[in-house]
N, C-alpha and C positions, 0 to 999 in steps of 0.2 A: 823911811817908810815905817809905818806902825806894824806890829806883829800881825794884825788882821789883814793889812794890805799885803804883807809878805806871804801869808798863808794863801791868799788868792793869786798873787802874781806868780809864785813858783810853779804851781800846777799849770797855769795858763802858758808860761814860758815853755814848759815841757811839752804841752800839747802843740804849741806853735812849732817847736823844733821837730817833733815827730811828724807833723803835717808837711813841713818843708822837705824832710827826708823822703816821705812817701811820694810827694810830687816829683822830686828828683828821680826816684826809682822808677816811677811810671814813665817819666820822660826818657830815661835810659832804655826802658823796654820798648817803647814806641819807636825810638830811633834805631834800636838794634834790629828790629824786624822789618824795617822799611827797606824794600829792595832798591829803592831809588838812592839809598845812601851807601851803596856797596863800593864806593871808591875811596882811595886813600885820602883824598882831600877832605872827605866828610869826616873821617876819623881824626885827621890832624886839626880840623877846625874845632871839633868838639874837645879835643885835648887842650888846645890853646885857651879856649874859653874856661874850661874847668881849672886849669893851672892858674890863669890870671885871677879868677875869682878867689881861689883858695889861698894863693900866696899873697896877693895884695891885701886881703883881709887880715893877715898876720904880719904884714910889713916884712915879708921875706923876699930878698932879691932873687930873681930867677932868670935863667937863660934857657931858651927853647931853640933847638936845632931840629926842625921838622922838615921833611922833604916836601917839595912843591909839585911833584909829579901829579898830573890830573888824570891820567888814563890807567893808572894801576887799579885793577879790580881786587877787592877783598870780599870774600864770602861773609855773610851775616855772622856766622858763628866765630870766625877768626877775628873780625872787627870787634864784636861784642867782648870776647874774652881778653883781647889786648887792651881795650878800653877799661874793662873792670880791673885788670891787673894794674894798669896805669893809675886809675882812680884810687885804689887801695894804697898804692905806694905813696901817692901825693898826700892822701889823708894821714898816713903814718908819719910822713915828714912834718906836716903841719901840726898834728896833735901830740906826737910823742918824741920827736927828735930834738927839739929845741934849736933847730938850725936857723941861721940867718941868711944863708944862701943855698941855692940849689941849681942844678943843671940837668936838663933833660934832652936826650938825643934819640931820634928815631932814624934808622938808616937801613940800607939794604947791603947784605954781604952775600953775593952770589944769589942763591934762591932762598935766602933766609932774611927775615925781618928781625932787626936787632933794636930793642928798646933799652936804653940805659938811663937810670935815674940816680942822681948823686946828690948828697947833701953834706954840709959841714957840721952836722949836729953831734949829739953826745954818743951816737953809736950804740951797739949792743953786741952781745955774744950770740951769734947765730946758732951755736950748739946747745944753748940753754933752752929748755922747754918754755914756751910762752903760754900765758893764760888765755890769750885771745885765739880766735879762729882765722884771723886775717892771713897770716903767713901760710897756714895749711891750705886755705882755700886758693891762695895765689898759686901755690905749687900744683894743686889739683887742676886749676884752670890751664896752666902751662902744659901739663901732661896731656890734658884733653885735646889740645891742638897740636900735639906732637912736638912740643917745645921743651925748652930747658930753662928753668929759673934759678939764678944764682944770687946769693947775698954775700957781699964782702963787707964786713964791719968788725969793729972791735970797740970796746968802751973808750970814749974820749976821742975817737978818730973818724966820726962820720960813717956814712953808709953808702954803698953802691948796690943797686938792684939791677940785674941784667937779665932780660928775657931774649931768648933766641927761638924763633918759631918759623917753620917752613911756610913759604908762600903757597906752595901747592898742598892743599889740604885733602887731596883725594886719598892719601895713604893713612890719614888719621882715623881713629875709631869714632870720632864725633861725640865723645863723652862730654857732657856739660854739667857743670855744677851750678845750679840755679841759685 
């Protein structure tokens, strides 16, 4: 490409990327507030699609262990926050970890929903301050649903992200981080 073509293509690529992100965000919002999507199967279907799109685009092998229960109800806020924590974790794996494999599991442990995401990437020191807002917002989201978010990682040894959140949201203060 000539310099002139590059000068035109780069801004157009940035605009196209920003447009895709905006459409994805709008789609997430519409999905999150749709009361007909308040079932576990709606969350797991969206998780499957996002993981497949994200990992396949980067040739990352992945395993998903998601429950098939159809009658489990999840409130809109719980479903939204779990999905956004999941999405941020997958984005971190794809963009920052350098992993070649990942595993994701969603399960129930008594009255808790447990989401675990693991990769074989480069890892990081969770005690070091990060420049981004992703990890902070993930912690805030977990706290807002009465949950606990833990990171297990060290440089050179991959990362495990684990969210434990109560299924009964009547006790939480419904803080949301938009």
